[in-house]
C-alpha positions as CSV (number, residue, x, y, z in Angstrom):
1,M,0.0,0.0,0.0
2,N,1.3,3.5,-0.8
3,K,2.1,5.6,2.2
4,P,0.8,9.2,2.6
5,N,2.9,11.9,0.8
6,E,4.8,9.1,-1.0
7,Q,6.4,10.2,-4.3
8,P,5.0,8.7,-7.5
9,H,6.7,5.5,-8.6
10,E,9.0,5.3,-11.6
11,W,7.5,2.6,-13.7
12,P,9.6,0.1,-15.6
13,Q,9.8,0.3,-19.4
14,G,6.9,-1.4,-21.1
15,Y,4.4,-0.6,-18.3
16,Q,0.8,-0.5,-19.3
17,Q,-2.2,0.3,-17.0
18,P,-4.7,-2.6,-17.1
19,P,-8.5,-1.9,-17.2
20,Q,-10.6,-2.2,-14.1
21,P,-11.9,-5.7,-13.5
22,V,-15.6,-6.7,-13.3
23,I,-16.0,-9.0,-10.3
24,Q,-18.0,-12.2,-10.9
25,Q,-18.8,-14.9,-8.3
26,Q,-17.2,-18.2,-9.0
27,P,-17.4,-21.5,-7.1
28,A,-14.3,-22.6,-5.4
29,G,-12.7,-25.6,-7.1
30,V,-9.9,-26.6,-4.7
31,P,-10.5,-27.2,-1.0
32,G,-8.1,-25.5,1.4
33,Q,-7.8,-23.6,4.7
34,F,-8.5,-20.2,3.0
35,Q,-11.6,-18.9,1.3
36,W,-11.0,-18.6,-2.5
37,M,-11.0,-15.2,-4.1
38,P,-13.8,-14.6,-6.6
39,A,-12.4,-14.6,-10.2
40,P,-12.7,-11.2,-12.0
41,Q,-13.5,-11.1,-15.7
42,A,-10.4,-11.4,-17.8
43,P,-9.7,-8.4,-20.1
44,I,-8.6,-8.9,-23.7
45,G,-4.9,-9.8,-23.9
46,C,-4.5,-10.9,-20.3
47,P,-3.0,-14.4,-19.9
48,P,-5.6,-16.8,-18.6
49,G,-5.5,-16.8,-14.8
50,L,-3.6,-13.6,-14.3
51,E,-6.9,-11.6,-14.1
52,Y,-6.8,-12.3,-10.4
53,L,-3.8,-10.0,-10.1
54,L,-5.6,-7.0,-11.6
55,A,-7.2,-6.0,-8.3
56,V,-4.4,-6.8,-5.8
57,D,-1.4,-4.8,-4.7
58,Q,0.1,-7.4,-2.5
59,I,0.3,-11.2,-2.2
60,L,0.9,-13.2,1.0
61,I,2.6,-16.5,0.4
62,H,2.2,-19.1,3.1
63,Q,4.3,-22.2,2.9
64,L,2.4,-25.2,4.3
65,V,4.0,-27.2,7.1
66,E,4.5,-30.9,6.3
67,L,4.3,-32.9,9.5
68,L,6.1,-35.9,8.0
69,E,9.0,-33.7,7.1
70,V,9.1,-32.2,10.6
71,F,9.3,-35.6,12.3
72,T,11.4,-37.5,9.8
73,G,13.6,-34.8,8.3
74,C,12.8,-36.3,4.8
75,E,12.4,-33.3,2.5
76,A,8.8,-33.2,1.0
77,K,7.5,-31.2,-1.9
78,N,7.0,-27.6,-1.0
79,K,3.4,-26.4,-1.1
80,Y,2.2,-22.8,-0.8
81,A,-1.1,-20.9,-0.4
82,L,-1.1,-17.5,-2.2
83,C,-3.5,-15.1,-0.7
84,N,-4.6,-11.4,-1.1
85,S,-4.6,-8.9,1.7
86,M,-8.1,-10.1,2.8
87,S,-6.8,-13.6,3.4
88,Q,-8.7,-14.9,0.3
89,Q,-6.7,-17.6,-1.5
90,V,-5.7,-16.5,-5.0
91,Y,-3.5,-19.4,-6.1
92,F,-2.1,-22.7,-4.8
93,A,1.5,-23.6,-5.7
94,Q,3.2,-27.0,-5.5
95,E,6.7,-28.1,-6.3
96,D,7.1,-30.9,-8.8
97,T,10.3,-32.8,-8.1
98,D,11.3,-36.4,-7.4
99,C,12.3,-37.7,-4.0
100,C,15.9,-38.4,-4.9
101,T,16.4,-34.8,-6.2
102,R,15.0,-33.3,-3.0
103,Q,17.1,-35.4,-0.6
104,C,20.4,-35.2,-2.5
105,C,20.3,-31.6,-3.9
106,G,18.7,-29.9,-0.9
107,P,17.8,-26.2,-1.3
108,G,20.0,-26.0,-4.5
109,R,17.8,-28.5,-6.3
110,P,16.2,-27.8,-9.7
111,F,12.4,-27.8,-9.7
112,E,9.3,-27.2,-11.6
113,M,6.5,-25.3,-9.8
114,R,2.9,-25.5,-10.8
115,I,0.6,-22.6,-9.7
116,I,-3.1,-23.2,-10.1
117,D,-6.2,-21.1,-9.6
118,N,-9.6,-22.0,-8.0
119,M,-10.7,-23.7,-11.1
120,Q,-7.7,-26.1,-10.9
121,R,-6.2,-24.5,-14.0
122,E,-2.4,-24.3,-14.1
123,V,-2.0,-20.6,-14.8
124,I,1.7,-20.0,-14.0
125,H,4.6,-22.4,-14.4
126,L,8.0,-21.8,-12.8
127,S,11.2,-23.6,-13.9
128,R,14.5,-23.4,-12.0
129,P,17.5,-25.1,-13.5
130,V,20.2,-26.8,-11.4
131,R,23.0,-24.5,-10.3
132,C,25.8,-24.9,-7.8
133,Q,25.4,-22.6,-4.8
134,C,28.9,-22.8,-3.5
135,C,30.5,-19.9,-5.3
136,W,29.8,-16.6,-7.2
137,W,31.1,-17.7,-10.7
138,P,28.8,-16.7,-13.5
139,C,28.0,-20.4,-14.3
140,C,26.7,-20.8,-10.7
141,L,24.4,-17.8,-10.5
142,Q,20.7,-18.7,-9.8
143,E,17.8,-18.1,-12.1
144,I,14.1,-19.0,-12.6
145,E,11.9,-18.9,-15.7
146,I,8.3,-17.8,-15.4
147,Q,5.6,-19.0,-17.9
148,S,2.0,-17.9,-18.2
149,P,0.1,-19.7,-19.6
150,P,2.4,-22.7,-19.2
151,G,4.6,-23.0,-22.3
152,T,4.7,-19.2,-22.9
153,V,7.6,-17.5,-21.3
154,I,6.8,-14.0,-19.8
155,G,10.0,-13.3,-17.9
156,Y,13.0,-14.4,-15.9
157,V,14.6,-13.7,-12.6
158,E,18.4,-13.9,-12.8
159,Q,21.0,-13.5,-10.0
160,K,23.7,-11.0,-10.9
161,P,27.4,-11.1,-9.7
162,S,27.8,-9.2,-6.4
163,C,30.5,-9.1,-3.7
164,W,28.3,-8.0,-0.9
165,K,24.5,-7.8,-1.1
166,P,22.8,-10.3,-3.4
167,K,21.1,-8.8,-6.5
168,L,18.4,-10.3,-8.6
169,E,17.5,-8.8,-12.0
170,I,13.9,-9.0,-13.2
171,Q,13.8,-9.5,-17.0
172,D,11.0,-9.7,-19.6
173,A,10.4,-12.5,-22.1
174,K,13.2,-11.1,-24.3
175,R,15.7,-11.1,-21.4
176,Q,15.6,-7.3,-21.2
177,P,16.1,-6.0,-17.6
178,I,13.1,-4.1,-16.2
179,M,13.6,-4.1,-12.4
180,M,16.1,-5.1,-9.7
181,I,15.8,-6.8,-6.3
182,N,18.4,-5.9,-3.7
183,G,18.9,-8.3,-0.9
184,P,20.2,-7.6,2.6
185,C,23.7,-8.4,3.8
186,C,22.4,-10.7,6.5
187,F,19.5,-13.2,6.2
188,C,19.2,-14.0,9.9
189,S,15.9,-12.5,11.0
190,C,16.5,-12.8,14.8
191,G,12.9,-11.9,15.6
192,S,12.3,-9.4,12.8
193,D,11.3,-9.5,9.1
194,V,13.9,-9.7,6.3
195,E,13.3,-7.2,3.4
196,F,14.2,-7.4,-0.2
197,P,13.4,-4.0,-1.8
198,I,12.4,-3.9,-5.5
199,H,13.9,-1.0,-7.4
200,S,13.9,0.5,-10.8
201,L,17.0,-0.2,-12.9
202,D,18.7,3.0,-11.9
203,G,18.1,2.3,-8.2
204,G,16.4,5.6,-7.7
205,S,12.8,4.5,-7.1
206,E,11.5,1.8,-4.8
207,I,8.7,0.0,-6.7
208,G,7.8,-2.7,-4.2
209,M,9.0,-5.0,-1.5
210,I,9.5,-8.7,-0.8
211,T,9.4,-9.5,2.9
212,K,10.3,-12.8,4.6
213,Q,8.1,-12.7,7.7
214,W,9.3,-13.8,11.2
215,M,7.2,-16.8,12.1
216,G,8.1,-17.2,15.8
217,F,11.0,-19.1,17.4
218,T,9.5,-22.6,17.4
219,R,8.5,-22.6,13.7
220,E,11.8,-20.9,12.6
221,V,13.9,-23.5,14.5
222,F,12.0,-26.7,13.8
223,T,10.8,-26.2,10.2
224,D,12.0,-24.5,7.0
225,A,8.4,-23.4,6.1
226,A,8.4,-19.6,5.5
227,N,5.8,-16.9,5.0
228,F,6.5,-14.1,2.5
229,G,4.7,-11.0,1.5
230,I,5.2,-9.1,-1.8
231,R,4.0,-5.6,-2.4
232,F,3.8,-3.9,-5.8
233,P,1.8,-1.1,-7.4
234,L,-1.9,-1.9,-8.0
235,D,-1.7,-0.8,-11.6
236,L,1.5,-2.6,-12.5
237,D,1.2,-4.9,-15.5
238,V,-0.1,-8.4,-14.4
239,K,2.8,-10.1,-16.2
240,Y,5.3,-8.1,-14.1
241,K,3.3,-9.1,-11.0
242,A,3.5,-12.7,-12.0
243,I,7.3,-12.4,-12.6
244,L,7.8,-10.8,-9.2
245,M,5.8,-13.7,-7.6
246,G,8.2,-16.1,-9.3
247,A,11.1,-14.1,-7.7
248,V,9.7,-14.9,-4.2
249,F,10.1,-18.6,-4.8
250,L,13.7,-18.2,-6.0
251,V,14.4,-16.1,-2.9
252,D,12.9,-18.8,-0.6
253,F,15.1,-21.6,-2.1
254,M,18.2,-19.5,-2.2
255,F,18.2,-18.0,1.3
256,F,15.6,-19.7,3.5
257,E,15.2,-23.3,2.5
258,R,17.5,-25.3,4.8
259,K,19.2,-28.6,4.1
260,K,18.2,-31.3,6.5
């Protein structure tokens, strides 16, 4: 949400303001612990399923705790509920990996991530290739590909070389940079949230924020399940919103997913 007297945002190149949605009631298709958000009418040119993002300026991403993983230490597939600011579920995300990959590769594992809406349609697909996380050589830098609809690439998130604070570059489908995420120098929350500001390419304007939320001592110590919030302008292009959502999952695996 914009704060009082806040200066106007500097929009990334290619920004277009979407039309206002018309809200329609729609039955929930996937059971869960959250009430599903009613689906707005999709405007012309909007990728199927991204119409949900037209009326939101923030997304809360709740990683679901797997009890079997807690008690056995055997890494399970990560699952997430993606909600709006009214705690209505917008999407559900689930990692698609095999057991051997999860146990052997840990947080550095490659994965496919399926994001579905309340009609059980896969609307966003994330693909992370395998990368070594032990050094800063260009061949080891992390990245994730975002597709919407699945099979159609809309953007990438790519780690850039940095000697101090991590930097993630937001790119469009043609690999052209549009935004930058700047990480903190320390990822230990110690009772407080960890913030990743989203800036314009020149670094002069803060466009949004990714926040890893403090979950309490017990959950932080005994699980690697994390809650994130992402804030962006309400009238940002829905494709850019989807790319920024993909960046949250890369941040989670890079900095907060712990090896058992």
